[in-house]
C-alpha beads as a LAMMPS data file, in Angstrom:
LAMMPS data file: protein, C-alpha beads

294 atoms
293 bonds

1 atom types
1 bond types

-500.0 500.0 xlo xhi
-500.0 500.0 ylo yhi
-500.0 500.0 zlo zhi

Masses

1 110.0

Atoms # bond

1 1 1 -86.317 -257.392 -391.545
2 1 1 -83.672 -259.763 -391.794
3 1 1 -82.823 -262.064 -389.150
4 1 1 -81.058 -260.524 -386.199
5 1 1 -78.903 -263.301 -385.167
6 1 1 -75.709 -261.035 -383.457
7 1 1 -76.197 -258.781 -380.137
8 1 1 -73.199 -256.343 -379.262
9 1 1 -72.927 -256.070 -375.487
10 1 1 -70.679 -253.015 -374.441
11 1 1 -69.341 -253.541 -371.054
12 1 1 -66.035 -251.944 -371.011
13 1 1 -66.859 -249.458 -368.309
14 1 1 -65.227 -249.154 -365.276
15 1 1 -68.318 -249.469 -363.044
16 1 1 -66.790 -246.749 -360.556
17 1 1 -70.212 -246.459 -358.820
18 1 1 -69.368 -250.014 -356.957
19 1 1 -65.630 -249.146 -356.005
20 1 1 -64.095 -250.698 -354.556
21 1 1 -65.138 -253.996 -355.517
22 1 1 -65.166 -253.263 -359.308
23 1 1 -61.551 -253.052 -358.880
24 1 1 -61.242 -256.619 -359.276
25 1 1 -64.317 -257.615 -360.619
26 1 1 -66.257 -256.125 -363.528
27 1 1 -69.806 -254.429 -362.940
28 1 1 -71.674 -256.877 -365.113
29 1 1 -70.638 -259.667 -363.003
30 1 1 -71.856 -258.604 -359.771
31 1 1 -74.915 -260.671 -358.743
32 1 1 -78.419 -261.132 -358.754
33 1 1 -78.749 -263.599 -356.413
34 1 1 -76.283 -266.488 -357.516
35 1 1 -76.021 -265.302 -361.010
36 1 1 -74.463 -262.454 -362.594
37 1 1 -76.057 -259.637 -363.964
38 1 1 -74.717 -260.320 -367.434
39 1 1 -76.283 -263.450 -367.462
40 1 1 -79.541 -262.152 -367.653
41 1 1 -79.067 -260.144 -370.659
42 1 1 -77.618 -262.700 -372.369
43 1 1 -80.731 -265.361 -371.272
44 1 1 -82.723 -262.385 -372.764
45 1 1 -81.080 -262.209 -376.053
46 1 1 -81.018 -266.142 -376.522
47 1 1 -84.604 -266.473 -375.740
48 1 1 -85.213 -263.720 -378.893
49 1 1 -83.174 -266.202 -380.582
50 1 1 -80.272 -264.439 -381.514
51 1 1 -77.234 -266.802 -381.796
52 1 1 -74.171 -265.006 -380.709
53 1 1 -72.740 -262.307 -378.212
54 1 1 -70.273 -259.725 -379.259
55 1 1 -68.695 -258.237 -375.927
56 1 1 -66.964 -255.224 -376.259
57 1 1 -64.475 -254.971 -373.446
58 1 1 -61.660 -253.496 -372.227
59 1 1 -58.530 -254.818 -369.637
60 1 1 -59.791 -256.109 -366.624
61 1 1 -62.926 -257.840 -367.885
62 1 1 -61.954 -261.561 -369.040
63 1 1 -63.914 -262.995 -366.580
64 1 1 -67.008 -262.053 -368.613
65 1 1 -65.887 -264.099 -371.657
66 1 1 -64.078 -266.827 -369.022
67 1 1 -68.069 -267.484 -367.231
68 1 1 -69.360 -268.408 -370.659
69 1 1 -66.589 -270.800 -371.674
70 1 1 -66.075 -274.449 -370.843
71 1 1 -63.826 -275.012 -367.719
72 1 1 -62.681 -278.600 -368.331
73 1 1 -61.315 -278.768 -364.708
74 1 1 -63.705 -277.531 -362.586
75 1 1 -66.400 -279.972 -364.886
76 1 1 -64.173 -282.509 -364.059
77 1 1 -64.146 -282.018 -360.334
78 1 1 -68.272 -281.614 -360.490
79 1 1 -68.399 -285.036 -362.440
80 1 1 -66.370 -287.110 -359.877
81 1 1 -67.921 -285.465 -356.776
82 1 1 -71.379 -286.377 -357.924
83 1 1 -72.501 -282.935 -357.748
84 1 1 -74.657 -283.719 -361.531
85 1 1 -76.837 -280.725 -360.414
86 1 1 -73.874 -277.990 -360.478
87 1 1 -72.319 -279.542 -363.592
88 1 1 -75.516 -279.517 -365.349
89 1 1 -75.413 -275.793 -364.097
90 1 1 -72.132 -274.617 -365.342
91 1 1 -72.518 -276.265 -368.884
92 1 1 -75.817 -274.538 -369.252
93 1 1 -74.353 -271.632 -369.131
94 1 1 -71.315 -272.424 -371.362
95 1 1 -73.559 -273.634 -373.908
96 1 1 -76.176 -270.659 -374.082
97 1 1 -74.547 -268.903 -376.992
98 1 1 -71.368 -268.015 -378.846
99 1 1 -69.385 -265.442 -377.429
100 1 1 -66.779 -263.613 -378.642
101 1 1 -64.776 -260.323 -377.294
102 1 1 -63.419 -257.431 -379.219
103 1 1 -61.399 -254.550 -376.810
104 1 1 -62.375 -250.897 -377.392
105 1 1 -59.163 -249.375 -376.934
106 1 1 -60.309 -245.889 -375.479
107 1 1 -63.629 -245.459 -373.852
108 1 1 -64.996 -242.933 -376.179
109 1 1 -68.812 -243.710 -375.601
110 1 1 -71.673 -245.833 -376.646
111 1 1 -71.208 -244.939 -379.969
112 1 1 -67.848 -245.691 -380.443
113 1 1 -68.258 -248.913 -378.665
114 1 1 -70.856 -250.031 -381.373
115 1 1 -68.524 -249.163 -384.065
116 1 1 -65.382 -251.101 -382.451
117 1 1 -67.605 -254.087 -382.816
118 1 1 -68.337 -253.892 -386.366
119 1 1 -66.035 -256.324 -387.942
120 1 1 -67.476 -259.041 -385.595
121 1 1 -71.076 -258.031 -386.806
122 1 1 -70.302 -257.901 -390.329
123 1 1 -73.097 -256.635 -392.957
124 1 1 -76.314 -257.519 -391.190
125 1 1 -78.670 -255.973 -388.634
126 1 1 -77.397 -256.807 -385.123
127 1 1 -79.192 -255.960 -381.365
128 1 1 -77.125 -253.935 -378.731
129 1 1 -77.906 -254.647 -375.157
130 1 1 -76.710 -252.799 -372.571
131 1 1 -75.353 -254.986 -369.261
132 1 1 -76.736 -252.535 -366.591
133 1 1 -80.389 -252.792 -367.964
134 1 1 -81.817 -256.358 -366.723
135 1 1 -85.579 -256.531 -367.800
136 1 1 -88.099 -259.307 -366.677
137 1 1 -90.854 -259.624 -369.308
138 1 1 -93.014 -262.463 -370.637
139 1 1 -91.713 -261.793 -374.153
140 1 1 -87.808 -260.724 -374.039
141 1 1 -87.755 -257.284 -374.221
142 1 1 -84.944 -257.335 -377.456
143 1 1 -87.567 -259.894 -378.819
144 1 1 -90.336 -257.439 -378.570
145 1 1 -87.967 -254.693 -380.408
146 1 1 -87.006 -257.370 -383.265
147 1 1 -90.699 -257.991 -383.833
148 1 1 -91.508 -254.465 -383.853
149 1 1 -89.068 -253.805 -386.625
150 1 1 -90.423 -256.645 -388.667
151 1 1 -93.914 -255.184 -388.280
152 1 1 -93.190 -251.906 -389.247
153 1 1 -90.450 -252.499 -391.369
154 1 1 -88.132 -250.047 -389.889
155 1 1 -84.402 -249.531 -389.955
156 1 1 -84.009 -249.414 -386.593
157 1 1 -85.790 -249.750 -383.500
158 1 1 -85.238 -248.194 -379.949
159 1 1 -86.689 -249.160 -376.538
160 1 1 -88.817 -246.662 -374.878
161 1 1 -89.761 -245.963 -371.255
162 1 1 -91.604 -243.251 -369.925
163 1 1 -89.926 -241.777 -367.312
164 1 1 -90.900 -238.740 -364.841
165 1 1 -90.031 -235.186 -366.475
166 1 1 -87.372 -234.398 -363.978
167 1 1 -85.404 -237.570 -364.860
168 1 1 -84.992 -236.781 -368.909
169 1 1 -81.583 -235.303 -367.714
170 1 1 -80.456 -239.064 -367.198
171 1 1 -81.546 -240.574 -371.118
172 1 1 -81.995 -239.947 -374.179
173 1 1 -85.029 -238.813 -375.474
174 1 1 -86.990 -239.122 -378.544
175 1 1 -89.646 -236.567 -380.271
176 1 1 -92.128 -238.174 -382.768
177 1 1 -95.615 -239.194 -383.138
178 1 1 -97.267 -242.791 -382.260
179 1 1 -98.358 -244.512 -384.960
180 1 1 -100.331 -247.085 -382.709
181 1 1 -100.916 -247.221 -378.947
182 1 1 -97.021 -247.956 -378.089
183 1 1 -94.661 -247.259 -381.056
184 1 1 -93.709 -243.848 -382.040
185 1 1 -92.209 -243.026 -385.471
186 1 1 -88.963 -241.169 -383.469
187 1 1 -87.673 -237.917 -385.825
188 1 1 -85.312 -236.932 -383.473
189 1 1 -83.609 -237.524 -380.436
190 1 1 -81.552 -235.740 -377.906
191 1 1 -79.076 -236.972 -375.295
192 1 1 -79.635 -236.634 -372.056
193 1 1 -81.754 -233.191 -372.210
194 1 1 -82.712 -231.156 -369.213
195 1 1 -86.225 -231.039 -368.449
196 1 1 -87.592 -227.981 -369.575
197 1 1 -86.212 -228.397 -373.116
198 1 1 -86.707 -232.182 -373.442
199 1 1 -88.905 -232.366 -376.741
200 1 1 -90.825 -235.620 -374.641
201 1 1 -90.524 -237.616 -371.621
202 1 1 -89.935 -240.948 -373.395
203 1 1 -86.579 -242.036 -373.012
204 1 1 -84.538 -244.754 -374.596
205 1 1 -83.478 -247.074 -372.133
206 1 1 -80.997 -250.405 -373.351
207 1 1 -81.900 -252.122 -376.102
208 1 1 -81.575 -251.355 -379.609
209 1 1 -81.948 -253.065 -382.934
210 1 1 -79.827 -251.807 -385.541
211 1 1 -78.858 -251.832 -389.217
212 1 1 -75.191 -252.518 -390.592
213 1 1 -75.088 -248.780 -392.309
214 1 1 -75.225 -247.794 -388.216
215 1 1 -71.473 -248.370 -388.283
216 1 1 -70.745 -245.841 -391.467
217 1 1 -73.265 -243.177 -389.801
218 1 1 -70.908 -243.562 -386.375
219 1 1 -67.336 -243.209 -388.382
220 1 1 -68.717 -239.688 -389.533
221 1 1 -70.472 -238.875 -386.288
222 1 1 -68.491 -235.815 -384.356
223 1 1 -67.902 -236.155 -380.603
224 1 1 -70.883 -235.075 -379.148
225 1 1 -72.174 -234.709 -375.116
226 1 1 -69.139 -235.253 -373.014
227 1 1 -66.781 -235.516 -375.947
228 1 1 -67.872 -238.713 -376.506
229 1 1 -69.435 -240.420 -379.486
230 1 1 -72.629 -240.634 -379.033
231 1 1 -75.124 -243.715 -380.279
232 1 1 -78.155 -241.557 -380.218
233 1 1 -76.701 -238.704 -381.997
234 1 1 -75.942 -241.784 -384.993
235 1 1 -79.611 -242.917 -384.940
236 1 1 -80.888 -239.286 -384.809
237 1 1 -79.627 -239.407 -388.957
238 1 1 -81.759 -242.747 -389.567
239 1 1 -84.614 -240.859 -387.654
240 1 1 -84.572 -238.196 -389.760
241 1 1 -85.138 -240.336 -392.597
242 1 1 -88.428 -241.784 -390.824
243 1 1 -86.475 -244.726 -390.647
244 1 1 -86.583 -245.513 -386.793
245 1 1 -89.293 -246.121 -384.258
246 1 1 -89.625 -246.471 -380.799
247 1 1 -91.066 -249.264 -378.888
248 1 1 -92.203 -248.742 -375.179
249 1 1 -91.511 -252.736 -374.316
250 1 1 -93.974 -254.527 -371.512
251 1 1 -91.466 -255.660 -368.775
252 1 1 -89.961 -254.575 -365.909
253 1 1 -86.475 -252.813 -365.858
254 1 1 -84.060 -252.690 -363.345
255 1 1 -80.981 -250.378 -363.463
256 1 1 -78.466 -252.491 -362.163
257 1 1 -75.916 -250.001 -362.589
258 1 1 -77.136 -248.259 -359.266
259 1 1 -76.762 -250.070 -355.922
260 1 1 -80.322 -249.641 -354.816
261 1 1 -81.522 -251.160 -358.379
262 1 1 -78.764 -253.994 -358.005
263 1 1 -80.873 -255.120 -354.681
264 1 1 -84.079 -254.957 -355.864
265 1 1 -83.397 -256.836 -358.574
266 1 1 -81.934 -259.162 -356.566
267 1 1 -84.926 -259.374 -354.108
268 1 1 -87.287 -259.456 -357.575
269 1 1 -85.733 -262.140 -359.167
270 1 1 -85.060 -264.064 -355.384
271 1 1 -88.722 -263.775 -354.305
272 1 1 -89.983 -265.602 -357.820
273 1 1 -87.947 -268.594 -356.826
274 1 1 -90.117 -270.693 -355.030
275 1 1 -87.484 -272.334 -353.023
276 1 1 -86.097 -268.995 -351.289
277 1 1 -89.801 -266.893 -351.646
278 1 1 -90.365 -267.496 -347.948
279 1 1 -87.069 -266.871 -346.733
280 1 1 -87.703 -263.344 -348.893
281 1 1 -90.921 -262.432 -347.226
282 1 1 -89.251 -263.105 -343.753
283 1 1 -86.642 -260.737 -344.544
284 1 1 -88.865 -257.994 -345.827
285 1 1 -90.763 -258.580 -342.927
286 1 1 -88.131 -257.877 -340.412
287 1 1 -86.835 -254.891 -342.421
288 1 1 -90.250 -253.460 -341.826
289 1 1 -89.902 -253.955 -338.309
290 1 1 -86.782 -252.516 -337.992
291 1 1 -84.905 -255.541 -337.192
292 1 1 -82.354 -255.201 -339.554
293 1 1 -79.760 -252.433 -339.953
294 1 1 -79.795 -251.631 -335.950

Bonds

1 1 1 2
2 1 2 3
3 1 3 4
4 1 4 5
5 1 5 6
6 1 6 7
7 1 7 8
8 1 8 9
9 1 9 10
10 1 10 11
11 1 11 12
12 1 12 13
13 1 13 14
14 1 14 15
15 1 15 16
16 1 16 17
17 1 17 18
18 1 18 19
19 1 19 20
20 1 20 21
21 1 21 22
22 1 22 23
23 1 23 24
24 1 24 25
25 1 25 26
26 1 26 27
27 1 27 28
28 1 28 29
29 1 29 30
30 1 30 31
31 1 31 32
32 1 32 33
33 1 33 34
34 1 34 35
35 1 35 36
36 1 36 37
37 1 37 38
38 1 38 39
39 1 39 40
40 1 40 41
41 1 41 42
42 1 42 43
43 1 43 44
44 1 44 45
45 1 45 46
46 1 46 47
47 1 47 48
48 1 48 49
49 1 49 50
50 1 50 51
51 1 51 52
52 1 52 53
53 1 53 54
54 1 54 55
55 1 55 56
56 1 56 57
57 1 57 58
58 1 58 59
59 1 59 60
60 1 60 61
61 1 61 62
62 1 62 63
63 1 63 64
64 1 64 65
65 1 65 66
66 1 66 67
67 1 67 68
68 1 68 69
69 1 69 70
70 1 70 71
71 1 71 72
72 1 72 73
73 1 73 74
74 1 74 75
75 1 75 76
76 1 76 77
77 1 77 78
78 1 78 79
79 1 79 80
80 1 80 81
81 1 81 82
82 1 82 83
83 1 83 84
84 1 84 85
85 1 85 86
86 1 86 87
87 1 87 88
88 1 88 89
89 1 89 90
90 1 90 91
91 1 91 92
92 1 92 93
93 1 93 94
94 1 94 95
95 1 95 96
96 1 96 97
97 1 97 98
98 1 98 99
99 1 99 100
100 1 100 101
101 1 101 102
102 1 102 103
103 1 103 104
104 1 104 105
105 1 105 106
106 1 106 107
107 1 107 108
108 1 108 109
109 1 109 110
110 1 110 111
111 1 111 112
112 1 112 113
113 1 113 114
114 1 114 115
115 1 115 116
116 1 116 117
117 1 117 118
118 1 118 119
119 1 119 120
120 1 120 121
121 1 121 122
122 1 122 123
123 1 123 124
124 1 124 125
125 1 125 126
126 1 126 127
127 1 127 128
128 1 128 129
129 1 129 130
130 1 130 131
131 1 131 132
132 1 132 133
133 1 133 134
134 1 134 135
135 1 135 136
136 1 136 137
137 1 137 138
138 1 138 139
139 1 139 140
140 1 140 141
141 1 141 142
142 1 142 143
143 1 143 144
144 1 144 145
145 1 145 146
146 1 146 147
147 1 147 148
148 1 148 149
149 1 149 150
150 1 150 151
151 1 151 152
152 1 152 153
153 1 153 154
154 1 154 155
155 1 155 156
156 1 156 157
157 1 157 158
158 1 158 159
159 1 159 160
160 1 160 161
161 1 161 162
162 1 162 163
163 1 163 164
164 1 164 165
165 1 165 166
166 1 166 167
167 1 167 168
168 1 168 169
169 1 169 170
170 1 170 171
171 1 171 172
172 1 172 173
173 1 173 174
174 1 174 175
175 1 175 176
176 1 176 177
177 1 177 178
178 1 178 179
179 1 179 180
180 1 180 181
181 1 181 182
182 1 182 183
183 1 183 184
184 1 184 185
185 1 185 186
186 1 186 187
187 1 187 188
188 1 188 189
189 1 189 190
190 1 190 191
191 1 191 192
192 1 192 193
193 1 193 194
194 1 194 195
195 1 195 196
196 1 196 197
197 1 197 198
198 1 198 199
199 1 199 200
200 1 200 201
201 1 201 202
202 1 202 203
203 1 203 204
204 1 204 205
205 1 205 206
206 1 206 207
207 1 207 208
208 1 208 209
209 1 209 210
210 1 210 211
211 1 211 212
212 1 212 213
213 1 213 214
214 1 214 215
215 1 215 216
216 1 216 217
217 1 217 218
218 1 218 219
219 1 219 220
220 1 220 221
221 1 221 222
222 1 222 223
223 1 223 224
224 1 224 225
225 1 225 226
226 1 226 227
227 1 227 228
228 1 228 229
229 1 229 230
230 1 230 231
231 1 231 232
232 1 232 233
233 1 233 234
234 1 234 235
235 1 235 236
236 1 236 237
237 1 237 238
238 1 238 239
239 1 239 240
240 1 240 241
241 1 241 242
242 1 242 243
243 1 243 244
244 1 244 245
245 1 245 246
246 1 246 247
247 1 247 248
248 1 248 249
249 1 249 250
250 1 250 251
251 1 251 252
252 1 252 253
253 1 253 254
254 1 254 255
255 1 255 256
256 1 256 257
257 1 257 258
258 1 258 259
259 1 259 260
260 1 260 261
261 1 261 262
262 1 262 263
263 1 263 264
264 1 264 265
265 1 265 266
266 1 266 267
267 1 267 268
268 1 268 269
269 1 269 270
270 1 270 271
271 1 271 272
272 1 272 273
273 1 273 274
274 1 274 275
275 1 275 276
276 1 276 277
277 1 277 278
278 1 278 279
279 1 279 280
280 1 280 281
281 1 281 282
282 1 282 283
283 1 283 284
284 1 284 285
285 1 285 286
286 1 286 287
287 1 287 288
288 1 288 289
289 1 289 290
290 1 290 291
291 1 291 292
292 1 292 293
293 1 293 294
């Protein structure tokens, strides 16, 4: 597999589960502690060696690109005020990666969002990371997928997570055989199947490594579930050729598209910071005693 240098991040969603705040703030900019969700996802990609981020966005999402851009006025203010630590943080974010943005004119599904990024990606393999899925892992989750693709010779790799069978209706689910522990040769994929017809309980979550030829497959993929162009339908074409593996990644995943998931992620990452751990522990004890929320 050639080097994966570009990551596509579909961020055009309206974030209706977080209204009214997402009327003015992109859901990907909601904070986990003092950093927005999207920074954790971009940081994962950069740690895996990815150099370029392509946001597939929509109207009202300019804050995402602005966050990763330079801000000369703010930098000058911090420099003049002697706030060197804050200046270093602002510059760190601006230097994380090359960031470009393309507009998805219509919300026609994840497959359509990925296809919209085709001109920016070009003719090379690329990663797809969903902004709602934040993963804490010693080895970046997308890096685990890239390594699995290189080791197996597979053209495409999807991240797998074992879920309760009752939850299969929330995910794309894979069918196949495990070639080794944690690595499935995917033969078929079903989008959000009911538990009684799900081919397995191994679900795809928010991370993909794909070949450039997926764009041509997507151009010929009819609308599927919900009247949308489903990315899983296109990957299923490659899976039928034996070109797809599923990798059960090592790490803890947080669904930050859900309010409780966002709160859990905030607690998790805050507790990992030495300067915040004692305060987090104290709040948890208050909650257990019933002192919070009265």
